[in-house]
N, C-alpha and C positions, 0 to 999 in steps of 0.2 A: 777698248782694250784695258786691261788691268794687270799690273805687275803681280806675279804669283810666287816667284822664287828669286832670291838673291843669295849667292854663295860668296863668302869671304874666305880667302886662304890666309892662314896664320902660322907663324913659327911657334906660337904658344897659344893654341886654341883655348885652353882653360883660363889663362890670364885674360884673353880678349873677351871671352864669355862673361867673366866677372865684371869687366869694364862696362859692357853693354847691359848687364843686369842692373847697374846703377841708374841706367836711363829708363828702366821699367820693363825690360825684356825678361821673360821667364824661360830659361833654357832647359831642355832635356837632352840627355845623351842618346845618340842614335848610332846604329851601324846597319848598313844595308848589305846583307849577304856577307861576303868576305872583305867588303870595303873598310875604309878607316873609320875609327870612332870619331864622331863629330858632335857638335852642339846644334840644336834646332829650336827655334822660337817662332811662334806664329803671331803676326801683327795684322789684325783684321784678316784679310785673305792672303796676305803675303807671308811666305815662309823665309825667315832669315836663318841661314846655316853658316856655321864657322867650321871649316875643314882644316886639317893640317896642310902644309905646303904640298903642292903637287910634286911628283917625282921630277927631279932635275931643277925645281924651283929653289933658288938660294935665299930669297927674301920675299917678304910680303910686299905687295904693290902699295906704296904710300900715296899714290896719285888718285886712288879711288876716294871719292867724296860722298858722304852720306848726309842725310838730313832727317831729323826726327822732331815731331811735335811732342812735347812732354808736359806732364802735369808736375806740379811742385818745382817749377823752373829754377827759382833762386836756391832752393834747398839742394837740388841735384848739382848745380854748379858749385855750391859750397862743399858738398861731399867729395866731388871730383878733385877740387883744389886741395882739400885736407889729405887726400890719399895720393897726392903728388901729380894729379892730372894737370895738364898744361892748357891754360886758356889762351887761345890764339887771338880771339877778338872778343873784348869785353861786351857784355850785353848792351844793345842799343835798339832803338825803334827804327825798323826798316820799313820799306814798302810792303813787306810780308808780315809785319807785326814785330813783337819783341823777339830778338834772336841774339845768340852768341855762338862762337865757334871754339871748339875744344879739339885737342889732338888725342887720338887713342894711343895705346901703348906701342903701336907699330907705325906711328906718325901719320895716320890717315886723318884728314880734317873732317870733323863731324859738326854739322850745323845743328844747333838746338833752337827750336822755336817754342815760345811760351804758348801753351794751350789757352785759347780764349774762353773755353768752357769751364775751366776749373780755376780754383784759387792757387796762388803761389807761382 
């Protein structure tokens, strides 16, 4: 089995796409037929999409937790902090390697793992 699609609902999709761009995602705007404009990024074979909130949804789900292995780990954390990002868990060496936890603009916790294949 392989994860192929993950959809995040957002009150401000453009702002959220900008946040995840800091992690290395490259988003394109998409619209399927008469559906809402949204942002789409492919990570390996998985498509990450950021859609506006669903009809009747009043807020984004802050309980969704994501994890990304990133290059330039320290630099990305520094950039997020400079732009007002909130570090929830400072980087530490875990059983899964170096990691830290940040909060996205809608209060989702995002685990960041240092890529073992690249510097930084």
